[in-house]
Structures are given as structure tokens and as C-alpha cells.
C-alpha positions in Angstrom: 114.8 84.8 79.7 117.6 85.5 82.1 116.9 86.5 85.4 119.6 88.0 88.1 119.5 86.1 91.5 119.3 88.9 94.7 120.5 88.2 98.3 119.5 91.1 100.8 116.6 92.2 98.8 114.6 93.2 102.2 117.1 95.4 103.4 117.1 99.0 102.7 119.4 98.8 99.6 117.9 95.6 98.2 114.5 97.1 98.7 115.6 99.8 96.7 117.8 98.1 93.7 114.3 95.9 93.2 112.8 99.2 92.3 116.2 100.4 90.1 117.0 96.9 88.5 112.9 96.2 87.4 112.6 99.9 86.2 115.5 99.3 83.8 113.8 95.6 82.7 115.9 93.3 84.9 114.0 89.9 85.4 115.0 89.4 89.2 114.9 86.5 91.5 114.9 87.2 95.6 116.5 85.0 98.2 114.3 86.4 101.2 114.3 85.0 104.9 110.9 84.2 106.4 110.3 85.8 110.2 108.4 85.3 112.6 105.7 88.3 111.9 106.0 86.8 107.6 106.7 84.8 105.3 109.5 86.1 102.9 106.7 86.5 99.7 104.9 88.8 102.3 108.3 90.5 102.9 108.7 91.3 99.7 105.2 92.5 98.9 105.4 94.8 101.7 108.1 96.3 99.8 107.2 96.3 96.4 104.2 98.0 97.8 105.2 100.6 99.1 107.3 101.1 96.0 104.0 100.5 94.3 102.3 103.2 96.2 104.9 106.0 94.8 104.9 105.3 91.2 100.6 105.1 90.8 101.0 101.8 89.3 101.0 98.4 89.2 104.7 97.1 89.5 106.1 93.5 88.7 107.3 91.1 91.4 110.0 89.4 91.7 110.5 85.2 91.5 110.8 84.8 95.7 112.8 81.8 97.0 112.4 81.6 100.7 116.2 80.2 102.2 118.8 81.5 104.3 122.4 82.6 103.7 123.8 80.9 106.8 122.6 77.1 105.1 124.3 75.1 102.9 122.7 75.5 99.1 121.8 78.8 100.2 118.6 76.6 102.5 117.3 75.9 99.0 115.5 72.5 97.8 116.5 70.6 94.7 113.2 72.3 92.6 114.4 75.8 93.5 118.3 75.3 92.5 117.1 73.5 88.9 115.1 76.6 88.4 118.4 79.5 89.4 120.5 76.8 86.9 118.1 77.7 84.0 116.7 80.9 84.7 119.8 82.9 86.0 122.9 84.3 84.4 124.1 86.2 87.5 124.2 86.8 90.8 124.4 90.1 92.9 125.3 89.5 96.2 123.9 92.4 98.6 123.3 90.4 101.7 125.7 91.5 104.8 125.2 92.2 108.7 126.3 95.7 109.7 127.2 94.5 113.0 130.4 96.0 114.3 131.7 94.0 117.0 131.0 89.9 117.1 130.1 87.8 120.2 131.7 84.8 118.8 133.2 83.4 115.4 129.9 82.1 115.0 127.6 85.3 115.0 127.3 88.7 113.1 128.8 89.9 111.6 131.2 86.6 110.4 127.3 84.6 110.4 126.2 86.9 107.1 129.0 88.5 106.3 132.2 85.4 105.7 129.7 82.3 106.4 127.3 83.4 104.3 129.2 84.8 101.2 131.1 81.4 101.2 127.6 79.7 101.0 126.2 81.6 98.3 130.0 81.3 96.6 129.4 77.5 96.8 126.2 77.8 95.9 126.9 79.9 92.1 129.2 76.9 91.1 126.9 74.1 92.4 124.3 76.1 89.6 126.7 76.6 86.7 126.0 80.9 87.5 129.8 82.7 86.4 128.6 86.6 86.6 129.0 87.9 90.2 128.3 91.0 91.5 129.8 91.5 95.2 128.3 94.7 97.2 131.1 94.9 99.3 132.0 98.4 101.5 134.9 101.4 101.1 136.1 100.5 104.9 137.9 97.2 103.8 140.5 99.4 103.3 140.4 99.7 107.4 142.2 102.0 108.5 143.6 104.1 106.4 143.8 107.6 106.0 145.9 107.9 102.2 143.8 107.7 98.6 142.5 104.9 98.8 142.4 103.2 95.0 139.6 101.2 93.3 142.1 98.5 92.7 143.5 98.1 96.0 142.4 95.6 98.3 144.9 94.0 100.9 147.7 96.8 101.2 148.5 95.2 104.7 146.1 97.6 106.4 144.9 97.6 109.8 141.3 97.6 110.7 139.3 99.3 113.0 136.2 96.4 114.1 134.6 93.3 113.2 132.9 94.3 110.6 135.6 96.0 108.3 137.5 92.6 109.0 134.6 90.3 108.1 133.5 92.2 104.6 137.6 92.8 103.7 137.9 88.8 103.6 134.6 87.9 101.9 135.7 90.0 99.1 139.2 88.4 98.9 137.2 84.9 98.8 135.2 86.9 96.1 137.8 87.8 94.8 139.7 84.5 94.6 136.9 82.0 93.8 138.9 81.0 89.9 135.3 79.7 88.7 133.9 82.8 88.3 134.4 84.5 85.1 133.0 88.0 85.7 133.5 90.4 89.3 132.0 93.2 90.0 132.3 95.1 92.8 130.9 98.2 94.2 131.9 99.4 98.2 129.7 102.2 99.0 130.5 104.2 101.2 128.4 105.0 104.6 125.3 104.5 103.2 122.1 106.8 104.7 118.7 107.6 103.7 117.3 108.9 100.8 118.4 112.0 99.3 114.7 113.2 98.1 112.7 112.0 101.5 114.7 111.3 104.2 113.0 107.6 104.5 115.4 105.1 105.8 114.5 101.4 107.1 117.6 100.8 109.5 119.5 103.0 111.6 122.5 102.2 112.5 126.1 104.4 112.0 124.9 107.7 111.8 121.6 107.1 112.9 123.3 105.8 116.4 124.6 109.3 118.2 121.2 111.1 117.0 119.1 108.6 118.1 121.4 108.6 122.0 121.5 112.2 122.3 117.7 112.5 121.0 116.2 110.0 123.4 118.5 111.5 126.4 117.6 115.0 126.3 114.4 115.6 124.2 112.2 114.9 127.6 114.5 116.6 129.8 114.6 119.8 127.5 111.1 119.8 127.2 111.1 120.0 130.3 113.2 122.5 131.1 112.0 126.3 132.2 112.2 127.9 129.2 113.7 127.6 125.7 116.8 128.7 126.4 117.2 126.6 129.0 116.6 123.8 126.4 118.7 124.9 124.1 121.5 125.5 126.3 120.7 120.9 127.6 120.5 119.9 124.2 124.1 122.1 122.7 125.8 120.2 126.1 125.1 116.8 124.7 126.2 117.6 120.3 129.3 119.3 122.6 130.0 116.3 125.4 129.6 113.6 122.1 132.4 115.4 120.1 134.6 114.7 123.6 133.6 111.6 123.9 134.5 110.4 120.7 137.8 112.8 120.9 136.5 114.3 117.8 137.3 118.2 117.0 134.9 118.2 114.5 137.0 118.6 111.5 136.8 115.2 110.6 135.0 114.1 107.2 133.3 111.2 106.4 132.2 109.6 102.8 128.4 109.8 103.1 126.1 108.4 100.2 122.0 108.1 99.8 120.8 105.5 98.9 118.8 105.9 96.1 122.2 107.2 94.5 124.1 104.2 95.4 121.6 102.2 94.1 120.9 103.7 90.3 124.5 103.9 90.4 124.7 99.7 90.8 121.8 99.6 88.2 123.6 101.9 85.8 126.7 99.3 85.8 124.4 96.1 85.8 122.6 96.9 82.5 125.7 97.6 80.4 127.5 94.0 80.0 131.0 96.8 79.3 130.9 97.7 82.2 131.6 94.6 84.8 134.7 93.2 86.0 135.2 96.6 87.5 135.9 97.8 91.2 133.6 100.4 91.7 134.0 103.6 94.7 130.7 104.7 95.1 132.0 107.6 97.6 130.9 111.4 97.3 132.8 113.5 95.3 132.7 116.0 98.9 133.5 114.7 101.9 131.4 115.4 104.7 132.8 117.1 107.7 131.3 116.4 111.3 130.6 119.1 112.5 128.1 119.6 109.9 126.2 116.6 111.0 126.4 118.0 114.3 125.3 121.4 114.1 122.4 119.5 112.1 121.6 117.2 114.9 121.3 120.1 117.6 118.8 122.4 115.3 116.4 119.5 114.4 116.3 118.2 118.0 115.4 121.5 119.2 113.7 122.7 116.7 111.5 119.2 117.1 111.6 119.2 121.1 110.4 122.9 120.4 107.0 122.6 118.5 106.0 119.3 120.9 107.4 120.4 124.4 104.1 119.7 125.7 103.4 116.9 124.7 107.2 115.5 125.8 106.6 117.8 128.4 103.2 115.6 129.5 104.9 111.9 129.1 107.7 112.9 131.9 107.3 116.4 133.1 110.8 115.6 135.3 112.9 114.2 132.9 116.3 116.1 133.7 119.8 114.9 132.2 122.1 113.4 134.3 125.9 114.2 132.4 127.8 111.5 134.2 124.8 109.4 133.5 125.3 110.2 130.5 128.3 109.9 129.0 128.3 106.1 130.8 125.1 105.3 128.0 127.0 107.6 125.6 130.2 105.4 125.9 128.2 102.0 126.3 126.5 102.8 122.8 128.9 104.2 121.1 131.8 102.3 122.0 132.0 99.9 119.5 131.4 102.7 116.4 134.6 105.0 118.1 136.2 104.0 114.5 133.8 104.4 112.7 133.6 108.6 113.4 137.7 109.1 112.5 138.4 111.1 110.1 138.0 109.4 106.6 140.6 108.7 103.6 139.7 110.0 100.2 138.6 107.7 97.9 139.9 107.2 94.2 136.4 106.7 92.1 137.4 107.2 88.7 135.7 103.8 87.7 132.2 105.4 88.9 132.7 108.8 87.7 133.8 106.5 83.7 131.1 104.6 84.4 128.6 107.3 84.8 130.0 111.2 83.9 126.0 112.1 84.6 125.3 111.0 87.6 127.2 112.5 90.7 126.2 111.4 94.1 124.2 114.3 95.4 125.7 117.0 97.9 125.0 116.0 101.2 124.2 119.6 102.3 122.9 120.9 105.8 119.6 120.5 103.9 119.6 116.8 103.4 121.1 116.4 106.7 118.3 117.9 108.6 115.3 116.6 106.5 116.6 113.0 107.1 117.8 113.9 110.9 113.8 114.5 110.4 112.6 111.9 108.9 114.3 109.5 111.8 113.0 111.1 114.9 109.3 112.1 113.5 109.0 108.6 112.3 110.8 107.5 115.6 113.5 105.1 114.3 111.8 102.8 112.7 109.3 102.3 116.0 106.6 100.4 115.9 108.1 98.1 113.0 105.3 99.3 109.9 102.6 96.2 109.8 103.3 93.1 106.6 100.7 94.0 103.8 97.9 92.6 104.6 96.8 91.2 100.3 93.3 92.1 99.6 94.0 89.2 96.9 96.7 87.0 97.2 97.3 85.1 93.3 100.3 83.4 95.1 97.3 81.4 97.2 94.9 81.4 94.7 97.2 79.5 92.7 98.3 76.7 95.6 96.9 74.1 94.1 98.4 74.2 90.9 102.2 75.2 92.6 101.8 72.3 95.1 101.9 69.6 92.1 105.3 68.6 92.0 108.0 69.2 89.0 107.8 65.5 87.9 104.3 66.1 86.8 105.6 67.4 84.0 106.8 65.7 80.9 108.4 66.5 77.5 104.9 67.2 75.8 104.2 69.2 77.1 103.9 72.9 76.2 104.2 75.4 78.6 103.2 79.4 79.2 103.6 82.2 81.1 101.3 84.1 83.3 103.0 88.1 84.7 100.6 89.5 87.8 101.5 92.9 88.3 100.3 94.8 91.7 99.5 93.8 94.7 99.9 89.7 95.4 101.2 89.4 92.0 104.6 87.2 90.7 105.4 85.6 87.7 104.2 81.8 86.9 105.5 78.8 84.2 102.3 77.2 83.5 102.5 73.6 81.9 99.8 72.6 79.5 98.6 69.4 79.0 96.4 67.5 76.2 94.8 71.4 76.1 94.5 71.4 80.3 97.2 73.3 82.8 98.4 70.3 85.2 100.8 72.4 87.5 102.6 75.8 87.3 105.9 76.8 89.0 107.2 80.3 89.6 109.1 82.6 87.1 108.7 83.2 83.3 111.4 80.7 80.5 112.6 81.1 76.9 110.3 77.9 76.3 107.2 80.0 76.9 105.4 80.2 73.5 102.8 82.5 74.9 102.6 84.7 77.8 99.6 86.5 79.4 100.5 89.7 81.0 98.3 91.7 83.4 97.2 92.7 87.3 96.3 91.6 89.9 93.1 93.7 89.8 92.5 92.1 86.7 92.9 88.7 87.9 90.5 88.4 91.0 87.5 89.8 88.5 88.5 86.5 85.7 88.7 84.8 89.6 85.7 85.9 91.3 83.9 86.0 87.3 83.2 89.6 87.3 84.8 89.0 84.0 85.8 86.7 81.0 89.1 87.1 78.9 87.8 87.7 76.1 86.3 90.4 76.9 89.3 91.6 79.0 91.2 91.3 76.1 89.3 93.9 73.7 89.2 96.2 76.2 93.2 95.5 76.9 92.7 94.3 80.1 95.0 91.0 79.3 97.6 91.3 77.0 98.8 87.8 75.3 102.9 88.1 73.3 103.9 85.0 71.4 102.1 81.5 70.3 102.3 78.2 69.7 98.6 77.8 70.8 95.3 79.3 69.1 94.3 82.3 70.7 90.5 81.0 71.6 92.4 78.6 73.1 94.3 80.5 75.3 91.9 82.7 76.1 89.8 78.9 77.6 93.2 78.7 79.8 93.8 82.0 81.1 89.8 81.9 82.7 90.6 77.9 83.7 93.8 79.4 85.5 91.8 81.9 87.3 89.1 79.3 88.2 90.1 76.8 91.0 92.3 73.8 89.1 89.8 71.2 89.3 86.9 73.9 87.7 89.4 74.2 84.6 87.0 73.8 81.5 88.5 70.5 79.3 89.9 71.4 76.1 88.9 70.0 72.2 
């Protein structure tokens, strides 16, 4: 049973990749860094729970490894590295920093995009992974304005910021890794929110001027003497935006929705004949900057008029000082100036050939309006959504078994798989000796002679003795695939696993 090891799983694109790869039956292991507010496991749980809510049914959880790109061996211990070596056949490197300007050689974006990629390459070499999927960017082309081919990388181009340089150098590093048998490179354009819902969890690039103009003009416009005055102020802000960025409005950008990028990458991954190529994940028609400016003005104006009284109450004396506005905007947008220049045309022959039935959705006025409204109405992601509070955590329930060391396993052990879908679920390999489970470790492997499949609500019923395994097998609540252990014993074993380890019944 082969897994794909994924980095960057908690970012916007990473969360969509979890959904789309899982839909296609790909077994996932993910590297996640904990935060002050949530463990690695809970960060993934929050992400998957959102897809689960949309889908209306329980979803398989990936195997989660707590680690850090900035550390050698990705911060993984010996047992985790051994698991990856035994179970992962490919790695998709999606983690990246979107910081445009570095504060020092050791800060972002260098820390993630360059040093992090170096650590990932050292890691795959040490664990024997030879298939590599690298998420780059179309903007490794730098300041080129001619037609950029998918097969090109270094043609002596200049770059506009540290982000572009770091991604260029990291892609070069990946291509020069002679220990890899297959390197597939994905180069997305400028990733925006979801084409169907407008959802996004990150607010870089496209969203920066929207946020700056909205924050500076909304309250002032709401406090204007009339709707006409409010409109005039917002139109003025939009016009000054173009002037500050030295744009004429005819510039065109390669915007792409995140759901399409993810779906394309999942399509390529599951079809091995499409590997070992470079894919420009860019739109078939570039989007004029003028369209973005027009939509931005309209959305801010409509939102302001709809919430005029509410905004007026927050700050009735707010007015825009245009000199202050320009200074504030320059400070906020300075590092993005090159970002807003006219884009080159990106050849996408490989992408069209791989999925002729999956063209990039046209980012028209309606779609831009939806994305702008989502950003404004969600207050640009602030405050952050709280971590999911689990009603029942299977990981916590099995902690006694997973705390047991790998040395407790012996050659004579029988291995059983346990997959619990839904809230707090996961995948485990159970070590059976003398009729009793002696330890559990994350993930399923080929050596599992039988595997239990159930959801977390069913597991909770077993753990709280609201039901029993035989009844749930008969009613379809528990599915067992495989053999090697008699069905009666398998039922008793699962009942014991759901109980606390010291309460497991002995098998005859």
C-alpha cells in the first residue's frame, strides 16, 4: 500500500490537494508544523472537517507527521523516517513562502523555498524516494515578456523579487538532483480563491490592494454626505491605485482559481504516463488589470452602501487623507510593484494535452466579484477560525497503544489495519501477538492481513459500549477486508482495541 508524502498540506492549495487526491483514492501522509494554537493533527483535522461538512459524509484522514521544513530530516524521528521509507513511493513538495522581499538571507522566502527544498531533497534521498512532484510557479520566468515555454527555465532572465528568485533556485535544485528517477513540475499562475465559492484562506498578491483600498475608504465613504460622494471617493482610490503602481489598466495577469490548479495536479499525479513533465497551470486567456480594478471598486461601493449605518457608527468622522493614503499604499504595495506589471504568455501545451477536458475557468467579472465579496465579508481572514473541537478523538483514545515503542514488534506478530473515517479519525497498523494487540502505529501497510473500516461515530459507540462489533458487522457499520485471522477473533480484537488497552480480552 503506497502513500504520497505531501508538504504544505495546511496551506490553501495544500488543503485542496488533500481533498482532490483523496477523492481519487490516493493514500496520503502529510508533514505539518504545529503552531501555538493547534497541534499538527488538529490543523489537518480543521482542514478536512471543512471538506467533510461540504461533502456531507465522513472523509478519510491522512497520516500526519509533525515536522518542520527548516530542520534536517524535516524534524522527523527515526521511527517516522523508517515509516516513510517503507510506505511512501513519492513526495509532492508543495510547501512554500509567498514572502516577496527577504529581511535577511535566513528569513523567508529563503528559509522555506530554498533551504526547505534542500532539506526535502536530502530527506527523499535518505529514505529512498525516487519520484518527486515539485510545486514551482510560472513566475520563475522573472521579468520575461515573451512567450515562455514549459520546457524552459534558465534563459538568463532577471527576476522582480526574492520570491521569484527563491522559487527559480529551488526548481533548479530539484532538476539537478541526479538521485531522482522522475521529476514532475507544476507551475501555477497567480492562485486566487475557489471558482465556485470564492473561498480562500490566504490573502496575498491580488488581495493586498483590495484590502488596503477597502480598509482606507470604506469608513470614509460610509461617513460621506451622500452615496454619490461615497462613490466618488472610492473611484478616486481606484484611480490612484493605478497611478501609484504605474499601470495603464491594459496590463494582463495570469490569475487561476485554486480548485482548478488542485484538480489538474491530482489528475496528473494519478496518471503515471503524465509524470516527468513540466506543466504551466495558467489560464487560456489572461485577465486585464482594468477588470480587477473595476470589480474592486464596485464591490467596495456596494458593500459600503449596504453597511453604511454600521460603518458610520464605527467611525463617523473618518475621512481619507490622500497624501497619507498614497504613502500607506506605497508602503503596503512596494514589494508587489513588479507583480502588477504586464504578464508574459505561458505556453501550456503539456497541460492541454494532459487534460483537454479540464480547461481553466474564465475569471470573468462575475467570478472576480464573488472572490472580492468573500474577502471583504470574511474580513480578510480575521479573526482566524478557531481550531475544531473534537467530540471524540480516536488518536487520543489509542494513545496508550501508539506510545508503545516499535521495538515491541517481533517477526512473529500479525498485523491488522484500522481505518477510522470522520472527525478525529485516522489510520493505524495494529500489532497482534498471542491473540492480543501489543502496539499501534499510524498508517496502513501491505503486511496487514485484514483491515477494519468504520467511521468515528461507530468507533465511539464501541468505546462507550453503546454497541458491539458483531452487531455492527451485521448492520454494515463495520467492514472487514482480508483474512488470516478467523472472523470471530477479528471481532473480539476490534472490541478490545476500542476498549482501553488494559481492558483488552485475552484470545484463546
